[in-house]
N, CA, C and O atoms as a MOPAC input file, in Angstrom:
PM7 MOZYME 1SCF
protein

 N    105.62800 1   153.04200 1    96.27200 1
 C    105.29200 1   152.22500 1    97.25700 1
 C    106.32600 1   152.22400 1    98.31800 1
 O    107.52600 1   152.24900 1    98.04400 1
 N    105.86700 1   152.19500 1    99.52600 1
 C    106.84500 1   152.26800 1   100.76500 1
 C    107.60400 1   150.98900 1   100.88000 1
 O    107.02800 1   149.90300 1   100.80900 1
 N    108.83700 1   151.09900 1   101.05000 1
 C    109.65800 1   149.72400 1   101.43900 1
 C    109.30100 1   149.35400 1   102.88500 1
 O    108.82000 1   150.19700 1   103.64200 1
 N    109.52200 1   148.17500 1   103.23800 1
 C    109.34700 1   147.51600 1   104.56700 1
 C    110.24900 1   148.37600 1   105.53100 1
 O    109.80700 1   148.69500 1   106.63500 1
 N    111.35100 1   148.70600 1   105.17600 1
 C    112.24800 1   149.41400 1   106.31400 1
 C    111.65800 1   150.77500 1   106.56700 1
 O    111.62900 1   151.25100 1   107.70200 1
 N    111.21400 1   151.36600 1   105.56800 1
 C    110.62100 1   152.71600 1   105.67700 1
 C    109.38600 1   152.62900 1   106.67500 1
 O    109.25000 1   153.39200 1   107.63200 1
 N    108.56700 1   151.68400 1   106.36300 1
 C    107.24100 1   151.47500 1   107.04300 1
 C    107.56700 1   151.20900 1   108.47900 1
 O    106.87200 1   151.75800 1   109.33400 1
 N    108.60700 1   150.38000 1   108.85400 1
 C    108.87500 1   149.95000 1   110.08900 1
 C    109.52400 1   151.23300 1   110.79200 1
 O    109.32100 1   151.36100 1   111.99900 1
 N    110.23700 1   152.12600 1   110.16900 1
 C    110.81600 1   153.27000 1   110.70400 1
 C    109.65300 1   154.09400 1   111.05700 1
 O    109.62200 1   154.52900 1   112.20800 1
 N    108.69100 1   154.38100 1   110.25500 1
 C    107.48000 1   155.19500 1   110.46600 1
 C    106.74000 1   154.82300 1   111.65700 1
 O    106.38100 1   155.67700 1   112.46800 1
 N    106.47400 1   153.47000 1   111.81300 1
 C    105.74200 1   152.79800 1   112.98900 1
 C    106.46800 1   153.05400 1   114.25800 1
 O    105.87900 1   153.45700 1   115.26100 1
 N    107.81000 1   152.81000 1   114.21700 1
 C    108.71000 1   152.92000 1   115.39300 1
 C    108.67000 1   154.45900 1   115.78800 1
 O    108.46200 1   154.74400 1   116.96700 1
 N    108.83500 1   155.31800 1   114.97800 1
 C    108.69900 1   156.79300 1   115.21900 1
 C    107.35800 1   157.07400 1   115.71300 1
 O    107.30200 1   157.82800 1   116.68500 1
 N    106.31600 1   156.64000 1   115.26100 1
 C    104.94200 1   156.96600 1   115.75700 1
 C    104.72100 1   156.36500 1   117.18000 1
 O    103.96500 1   156.88200 1   118.00200 1
 N    105.45800 1   155.20800 1   117.40700 1
 C    105.23100 1   154.65200 1   118.77800 1
 C    106.04900 1   155.43900 1   119.70200 1
 O    105.54000 1   155.67400 1   120.79700 1
 N    107.20400 1   155.88300 1   119.46800 1
 C    108.10300 1   156.78600 1   120.32600 1
 C    107.46700 1   158.11400 1   120.48900 1
 O    107.46800 1   158.66400 1   121.59100 1
 N    106.95300 1   158.62500 1   119.50500 1
 C    106.14000 1   159.92700 1   119.63200 1
 C    105.00900 1   159.85200 1   120.46300 1
 O    104.71000 1   160.77600 1   121.21800 1
 N    104.31500 1   158.74100 1   120.36700 1
 C    103.03500 1   158.54200 1   121.14400 1
 C    103.41600 1   158.32900 1   122.59800 1
 O    102.69300 1   158.80500 1   123.47300 1
 N    104.47400 1   157.66300 1   122.89900 1
 C    104.93900 1   157.44300 1   124.25300 1
 C    105.31900 1   158.72700 1   124.87800 1
 O    105.01100 1   158.94600 1   126.05000 1
 N    105.97600 1   159.60000 1   124.16400 1
 C    106.45600 1   160.93400 1   124.70500 1
 C    105.28300 1   161.88100 1   124.89700 1
 O    105.24800 1   162.58000 1   125.91000 1
 N    104.28700 1   161.94900 1   123.95300 1
 C    103.18500 1   162.82000 1   124.09700 1
 C    102.31400 1   162.31700 1   125.38400 1
 O    101.80300 1   163.11900 1   126.16600 1
 N    102.20100 1   160.92000 1   125.51500 1
 C    101.48800 1   160.41400 1   126.63800 1
 C    102.21400 1   160.66300 1   128.03200 1
 O    101.60000 1   161.02000 1   129.03800 1
 N    103.39200 1   160.47000 1   127.99300 1
 C    104.28500 1   160.77500 1   129.20000 1
 C    104.09600 1   162.25900 1   129.62600 1
 O    103.90100 1   162.56000 1   130.80300 1
 N    104.15800 1   163.12300 1   128.68000 1
 C    104.00900 1   164.63400 1   128.90400 1
 C    102.59300 1   164.84700 1   129.29000 1
 O    102.44400 1   165.63500 1   130.22300 1
 N    101.45100 1   164.29300 1   128.75400 1
 C    100.23000 1   164.47100 1   129.11900 1
 C     99.76800 1   163.71400 1   130.48600 1
 O     98.79800 1   164.16200 1   131.09800 1
 N    100.39800 1   162.67200 1   130.92100 1
 C    100.31800 1   161.98900 1   132.05000 1
 C    100.88600 1   162.84100 1   133.20200 1
 O    100.28700 1   162.99900 1   134.26600 1
 N    102.02200 1   163.35000 1   132.92500 1
 C    102.63000 1   164.24900 1   133.81500 1
 C    101.88000 1   165.53300 1   134.11600 1
 O    101.70900 1   165.87000 1   135.28800 1
 N    101.40900 1   166.28800 1   133.07200 1
 C    100.80600 1   167.51100 1   133.27600 1
 C     99.36800 1   167.43600 1   133.60000 1
 O     98.89400 1   168.11900 1   134.50900 1
 N     98.64500 1   166.61100 1   132.87100 1
 C     97.15900 1   166.49500 1   133.00800 1
 C     96.75500 1   165.39900 1   134.07700 1
 O     96.05700 1   165.60200 1   135.07000 1
 N     97.35100 1   164.14300 1   133.67000 1
 C     96.89000 1   162.91200 1   134.40700 1
 C     97.19400 1   163.01600 1   135.96100 1
 O     96.30700 1   162.70500 1   136.75600 1
 N     98.29200 1   163.39800 1   136.35600 1
 C     98.53100 1   163.36200 1   137.87400 1
 C     97.52900 1   164.14100 1   138.74500 1
 O     97.11100 1   163.66700 1   139.80100 1
 N     97.15800 1   165.32800 1   138.28800 1
 C     95.90100 1   165.92000 1   139.15500 1
 C     94.73500 1   165.14600 1   138.97400 1
 O     93.99100 1   164.92100 1   139.92900 1
 N     94.48500 1   164.68300 1   137.74900 1
 C     93.19500 1   163.92000 1   137.62600 1
 C     93.11900 1   162.59700 1   138.38600 1
 O     92.08300 1   162.17200 1   138.89600 1
 N     94.37500 1   161.94600 1   138.42000 1
 C     94.44200 1   160.71500 1   139.06600 1
 C     94.03800 1   160.63900 1   140.55600 1
 O     93.68500 1   159.58600 1   141.08800 1
 N     94.11500 1   161.86500 1   141.21100 1
 C     93.74200 1   161.77600 1   142.70300 1
 C     92.31600 1   161.44100 1   142.77000 1
 O     91.90000 1   160.92400 1   143.80700 1
 N     91.53500 1   161.66200 1   141.82300 1
 C     90.07500 1   161.38900 1   141.76100 1
 C     89.70600 1   160.07300 1   141.18900 1
 O     88.98700 1   159.30800 1   141.83100 1
 N     90.15400 1   159.77200 1   140.03200 1
 C     89.98000 1   158.53800 1   139.27300 1
 C     91.23100 1   158.15800 1   138.35000 1
 O     91.50900 1   158.76200 1   137.31400 1
 N     91.90100 1   157.14400 1   138.83600 1
 C     93.03700 1   156.72600 1   138.01600 1
 C     92.63600 1   156.19700 1   136.70300 1
 O     93.32100 1   156.44100 1   135.71000 1
 N     91.61100 1   155.51500 1   136.64200 1
 C     91.19400 1   154.84700 1   135.38600 1
 C     90.85300 1   155.96400 1   134.30600 1
 O     91.34100 1   155.89700 1   133.17800 1
 N     90.06100 1   156.91800 1   134.65900 1
 C     89.76800 1   157.97300 1   133.89500 1
 C     90.97000 1   158.68500 1   133.41400 1
 O     91.11100 1   158.97300 1   132.22600 1
 N     91.88100 1   158.98600 1   134.37400 1
 C     93.21700 1   159.70400 1   134.02900 1
 C     93.90200 1   158.87800 1   132.85900 1
 O     94.28600 1   159.39400 1   131.80900 1
 N     94.00200 1   157.58500 1   133.15800 1
 C     94.61800 1   156.74600 1   132.00900 1
 C     94.09500 1   156.83200 1   130.77300 1
 O     94.81200 1   157.06400 1   129.79900 1
 N     92.69600 1   156.64300 1   130.67400 1
 C     91.96300 1   156.79100 1   129.43300 1
 C     92.08700 1   158.12500 1   128.70200 1
 O     92.18900 1   158.17000 1   127.47600 1
 N     92.07800 1   159.16800 1   129.44700 1
 C     92.12400 1   160.58800 1   128.84500 1
 C     93.74400 1   160.69700 1   128.33500 1
 O     94.00100 1   161.06900 1   127.19000 1
 N     94.69200 1   160.37400 1   129.19900 1
 C     95.95700 1   160.60400 1   128.72400 1
 C     96.46000 1   159.60700 1   127.57000 1
 O     97.24900 1   160.01000 1   126.71600 1
 N     95.99300 1   158.34200 1   127.57600 1
 C     96.19900 1   157.46100 1   126.54700 1
 C     95.55700 1   157.88200 1   125.23600 1
 O     96.12200 1   157.57200 1   124.18800 1
 N     94.46500 1   158.53600 1   125.21700 1
 C     93.73800 1   158.87200 1   123.98700 1
 C     94.20900 1   160.21500 1   123.25000 1
 O     93.85000 1   160.53400 1   122.11700 1
 N     95.04900 1   160.93400 1   124.05400 1
 C     95.51400 1   162.24900 1   123.47300 1
 C     96.26900 1   162.01600 1   122.18100 1
 O     95.84000 1   162.56400 1   121.16600 1
 N     97.25500 1   161.32700 1   122.12400 1
 C     98.11400 1   161.07400 1   120.88900 1
 C     97.43400 1   160.50800 1   119.69700 1
 O     97.56600 1   161.05700 1   118.60300 1
 N     96.68600 1   159.40000 1   119.85600 1
 C     95.87200 1   158.96900 1   118.79300 1
 C     94.82700 1   159.91300 1   118.20600 1
 O     94.62600 1   160.00300 1   116.99400 1
 N     94.17200 1   160.61300 1   119.13800 1
 C     93.18900 1   161.69100 1   118.67800 1
 C     93.80500 1   162.63300 1   117.81400 1
 O     93.35900 1   162.83700 1   116.68500 1
 N     94.93500 1   163.30100 1   118.32500 1
 C     95.61100 1   164.24200 1   117.53400 1
 C     96.08900 1   163.72000 1   116.16300 1
 O     96.05100 1   164.44100 1   115.16600 1
 N     96.53000 1   162.48100 1   116.13700 1
 C     97.14400 1   161.85400 1   114.95800 1
 C     95.83700 1   161.69900 1   113.92200 1
 O     95.88300 1   162.04800 1   112.74200 1
 N     94.83200 1   161.19800 1   114.47700 1
 C     93.68200 1   161.03400 1   113.54700 1
 C     93.13800 1   162.34900 1   113.04500 1
 O     92.75600 1   162.45200 1   111.87900 1
 N     93.09300 1   163.36700 1   113.90400 1
 C     92.63400 1   164.66000 1   113.51200 1
 C     93.52200 1   165.32300 1   112.39300 1
 O     93.01700 1   165.94600 1   111.45900 1
 N     94.82300 1   165.15400 1   112.54300 1
 C     95.70800 1   165.68200 1   111.52500 1
 C     95.50500 1   164.82700 1   110.26100 1
 O     95.53200 1   165.42700 1   109.18600 1
 N     95.30200 1   163.47400 1   110.26100 1
 C     95.21600 1   162.73700 1   109.20300 1
 C     93.88300 1   163.01700 1   108.39900 1
 O     93.85000 1   162.86300 1   107.17800 1
 N     92.84600 1   163.41100 1   109.08800 1
 C     91.58100 1   163.73600 1   108.47500 1
 C     91.71300 1   165.06300 1   107.77100 1
 O     91.17800 1   165.22900 1   106.67400 1
 N     92.41500 1   166.02400 1   108.37100 1
 C     92.61300 1   167.34000 1   107.68200 1
 C     93.43700 1   167.19900 1   106.40500 1
 O     93.10000 1   167.78600 1   105.37700 1
 N     94.56900 1   166.38200 1   106.47300 1
 C     95.27000 1   166.11700 1   105.36600 1
 C     94.59000 1   165.37100 1   104.24000 1
 O     94.88100 1   165.58200 1   103.06300 1
 N     93.66600 1   164.48300 1   104.62900 1
 C     92.95800 1   163.83100 1   103.77800 1
 C     91.81800 1   164.70800 1   103.00000 1
 O     91.44400 1   164.43300 1   101.85900 1
 N     91.36300 1   165.70200 1   103.70100 1
 C     90.38400 1   166.53300 1   102.97500 1
 C     91.14400 1   167.48200 1   102.08300 1
 O     90.59200 1   167.86200 1   101.05100 1
 N     92.40400 1   167.91700 1   102.39300 1
 C     93.16500 1   168.70400 1   101.55900 1
 C     93.48500 1   167.91600 1   100.28700 1
 O     93.22300 1   168.37700 1    99.17600 1
 N     94.06100 1   166.71100 1   100.47000 1
 C     94.49100 1   165.86100 1    99.32000 1
 C     93.37000 1   165.44400 1    98.45200 1
 O     93.53200 1   165.35100 1    97.23600 1
 N     92.16200 1   165.17200 1    99.06300 1
 C     91.03500 1   164.70100 1    98.31400 1
 C     90.60800 1   165.98200 1    97.37900 1
 O     90.25400 1   165.78900 1    96.21600 1
 N     90.65700 1   167.21400 1    97.90700 1
 C     90.25500 1   168.47000 1    97.01000 1
 C     91.30300 1   168.45900 1    95.92000 1
 O     90.96300 1   168.60400 1    94.74500 1
 N     92.63200 1   168.28400 1    96.29000 1
 C     93.68100 1   168.50400 1    95.23400 1
 C     93.57800 1   167.42100 1    94.25400 1
 O     93.60800 1   167.73900 1    93.06500 1
 N     93.45400 1   166.10900 1    94.59800 1
 C     93.55900 1   165.00500 1    93.65700 1
 C     92.17600 1   164.27300 1    93.85500 1
 O     92.11900 1   163.33400 1    94.64800 1
 N     91.04100 1   164.68600 1    93.14200 1
 C     89.79100 1   164.16400 1    93.30600 1
 C     89.62800 1   162.66500 1    92.87000 1
 O     88.86000 1   161.93600 1    93.49800 1
 N     90.31100 1   162.22400 1    91.85200 1
 C     90.05900 1   160.87000 1    91.39900 1
 C     91.25900 1   159.85500 1    91.82100 1
 O     91.37300 1   158.72200 1    91.35200 1
 N     92.04600 1   160.37600 1    92.68100 1
 C     93.23400 1   159.54100 1    93.11800 1
 C     92.96100 1   158.53100 1    94.22300 1
 O     92.08900 1   158.78500 1    95.05400 1
 N     93.63400 1   157.44100 1    94.27800 1
 C     93.49900 1   156.50000 1    95.49900 1
 C     94.42000 1   156.84900 1    96.60600 1
 O     94.38200 1   156.21300 1    97.65900 1
 N     95.31700 1   157.91600 1    96.40200 1
 C     96.34800 1   158.13600 1    97.49400 1
 C     95.54400 1   158.63700 1    98.63300 1
 O     95.68000 1   157.97700 1    99.66300 1
 N     94.70600 1   159.68900 1    98.69300 1
 C     94.11800 1   160.18500 1    99.96500 1
 C     93.51300 1   159.01300 1   100.85000 1
 O     93.84300 1   158.92600 1   102.03200 1
 N     92.64400 1   158.13000 1   100.28800 1
 C     92.01800 1   157.26500 1   101.19200 1
 C     92.96300 1   156.15100 1   101.66100 1
 O     92.72300 1   155.52100 1   102.69100 1
 N     94.01500 1   155.92000 1   100.91500 1
 C     95.05200 1   154.92700 1   101.41800 1
 C     95.88200 1   155.68300 1   102.59100 1
 O     96.21900 1   155.02600 1   103.57700 1
 N     96.16900 1   156.87200 1   102.50600 1
 C     96.86900 1   157.71200 1   103.41900 1
 C     96.07000 1   157.84400 1   104.66800 1
 O     96.65900 1   157.87700 1   105.74800 1
 N     94.73400 1   157.92400 1   104.60200 1
 C     93.86600 1   158.08600 1   105.72400 1
 C     93.81600 1   156.75500 1   106.39100 1
 O     93.87800 1   156.70700 1   107.61900 1
 N     93.69800 1   155.55900 1   105.60300 1
 C     93.85100 1   154.32800 1   106.18600 1
 C     95.14500 1   154.05700 1   106.94800 1
 O     95.13000 1   153.42800 1   108.00600 1
 N     96.13300 1   154.48000 1   106.47000 1
 C     97.53300 1   154.32500 1   107.03200 1
 C     97.53300 1   155.22600 1   108.41700 1
 O     98.14500 1   154.85300 1   109.41700 1
 N     96.83000 1   156.37000 1   108.36500 1
 C     96.74400 1   157.16200 1   109.57900 1
 C     95.99600 1   156.60300 1   110.60500 1
 O     96.34300 1   156.81900 1   111.76600 1
 N     94.95000 1   155.86500 1   110.34400 1
 C     94.01600 1   155.23000 1   111.32000 1
 C     94.94000 1   153.92800 1   111.91400 1
 O     94.96700 1   153.69400 1   113.12200 1
 N     95.58600 1   153.22700 1   111.06900 1
 C     96.43000 1   152.19400 1   111.47400 1
 C     97.38300 1   152.67900 1   112.51400 1
 O     97.46900 1   152.15800 1   113.62600 1
 N     98.11600 1   153.72500 1   112.10200 1
 C     99.04800 1   154.31100 1   113.16500 1
 C     98.55600 1   154.83700 1   114.38400 1
 O     99.23700 1   154.74800 1   115.40500 1
 N     97.28800 1   155.45100 1   114.38100 1
 C     96.62900 1   155.71600 1   115.49600 1
 C     96.28500 1   154.55700 1   116.39700 1
 O     96.37600 1   154.67500 1   117.61900 1
 N     95.88300 1   153.41100 1   115.80500 1
 C     95.51800 1   152.30200 1   116.70400 1
 C     96.84700 1   151.73300 1   117.23900 1
 O     96.91000 1   151.27000 1   118.37800 1
 N     97.96700 1   151.77100 1   116.36300 1
 C     99.33200 1   151.27400 1   117.05700 1
 C     99.64600 1   152.18900 1   118.21400 1
 O    100.05500 1   151.74700 1   119.28800 1
 N     99.43100 1   153.58500 1   117.95800 1
 C     99.67000 1   154.44700 1   119.13500 1
 C     98.81900 1   154.24100 1   120.43800 1
 O     99.22900 1   154.51600 1   121.56500 1
 N     97.74700 1   153.79100 1   120.18200 1
 C     96.77800 1   153.49800 1   121.37300 1
 C     97.38900 1   152.34800 1   122.13200 1
 O     97.45800 1   152.34500 1   123.36100 1
 N     97.86000 1   151.30700 1   121.31700 1
 C     98.37800 1   150.11600 1   121.98300 1
 C     99.75600 1   150.40700 1   122.78500 1
 O    100.13100 1   149.68700 1   123.71100 1
 N    100.41900 1   151.46300 1   122.35900 1
 C    101.63500 1   151.89900 1   123.14300 1
 C    101.20000 1   152.91300 1   124.20400 1
 O    101.85600 1   152.97700 1   125.24400 1
 N    100.12900 1   153.72100 1   124.01500 1
 C     99.88400 1   154.73400 1   125.11400 1
 C     99.26700 1   154.17800 1   126.45900 1
 O     99.54200 1   154.64300 1   127.56500 1
 N     98.42500 1   153.15800 1   126.23900 1
 C     97.64200 1   152.68900 1   127.45500 1
 C     98.73700 1   152.16800 1   128.49500 1
 O     98.64200 1   152.53500 1   129.66600 1
 N     99.74500 1   151.34500 1   128.11000 1
 C    100.57900 1   150.92600 1   129.21600 1
 C    101.56600 1   152.17400 1   129.71600 1
 O    101.95400 1   152.21700 1   130.88400 1
 N    101.90000 1   153.07700 1   128.84100 1
 C    102.78000 1   154.24200 1   129.30900 1
 C    102.00200 1   155.06500 1   130.27000 1
 O    102.50800 1   155.47600 1   131.31500 1
 N    100.68900 1   155.32500 1   129.90200 1
 C     99.80900 1   156.19400 1   130.83000 1
 C     99.69100 1   155.45700 1   132.20300 1
 O     99.91300 1   156.06800 1   133.24900 1
 N     99.34200 1   154.15100 1   132.19000 1
 C     99.13900 1   153.41600 1   133.42900 1
 C    100.41900 1   153.30800 1   134.23400 1
 O    100.34700 1   153.35600 1   135.46200 1
 N    101.59500 1   153.16600 1   133.61900 1
 C    102.74700 1   153.06100 1   134.27300 1
 C    103.21100 1   154.32700 1   134.97900 1
 O    103.75300 1   154.27200 1   136.08200 1
 N    102.96600 1   155.60200 1   134.25700 1
 C    103.36400 1   156.83700 1   134.85400 1
 C    102.37200 1   157.18100 1   135.98700 1
 O    102.77800 1   157.71600 1   137.01900 1
 N    101.09900 1   156.88100 1   135.79900 1
 C    100.09500 1   157.26800 1   136.73900 1
 C    100.12900 1   156.30000 1   137.95700 1
 O     99.54400 1   156.62800 1   138.98900 1
 N    100.75700 1   155.18700 1   137.87400 1
 C    100.84000 1   154.28700 1   138.96100 1
 C    101.92900 1   154.50100 1   139.97400 1
 O    101.97800 1   153.99100 1   141.09300 1
 N    102.86200 1   155.38600 1   139.39200 1
 C    103.99300 1   155.74300 1   140.32300 1
 C    103.37400 1   156.65000 1   141.52200 1
 O    102.18300 1   156.91600 1   141.68300 1
 N    104.39200 1   157.02700 1   142.26300 1
 C    104.11200 1   157.83700 1   143.57000 1
 C    103.62900 1   159.23600 1   143.23500 1
 O    103.91200 1   159.77700 1   142.16600 1
 N    102.89800 1   159.80000 1   144.16800 1
 C    102.46300 1   161.14000 1   143.84900 1
 C    100.95500 1   161.35400 1   143.19400 1
 O    100.43200 1   162.45700 1   143.03400 1
 N    100.43500 1   160.23500 1   142.88900 1
 C     99.00300 1   160.39900 1   142.36600 1
 C     97.98000 1   160.14600 1   143.21500 1
 O     96.83400 1   160.10000 1   142.76900 1
 N     98.24200 1   159.94400 1   144.56900 1
 C     97.26300 1   159.66900 1   145.65200 1
 C     96.66500 1   158.43500 1   145.75300 1
 O     95.71200 1   158.23400 1   146.50600 1
 N     97.21700 1   157.49000 1   144.95900 1
 C     96.61000 1   156.11000 1   145.01200 1
 C     97.60400 1   155.03600 1   145.33200 1
 O     97.24100 1   153.86200 1   145.40700 1

């Protein structure tokens, strides 16, 4: 079982990683897109990190389910991945909005 300090470190790391991925996506993808629609740019840039996390979690779930067919570990790990992706979404929306609100987006 994961201790509370380890779980908090994992969640903090996921939040920081999501903020960095969103900042990079907002800078590279979102700024040109924000010239036409800032709301669409925020939604696209904010969803990149959670989608990547969920995709990797589903792939690992499929691998672990094949390896351990009767275990409770893979479904619990997938549940944790979805929870981390939801936390990432809560972090990425304000970050994308903040970056795309700055000068140079045409709005």
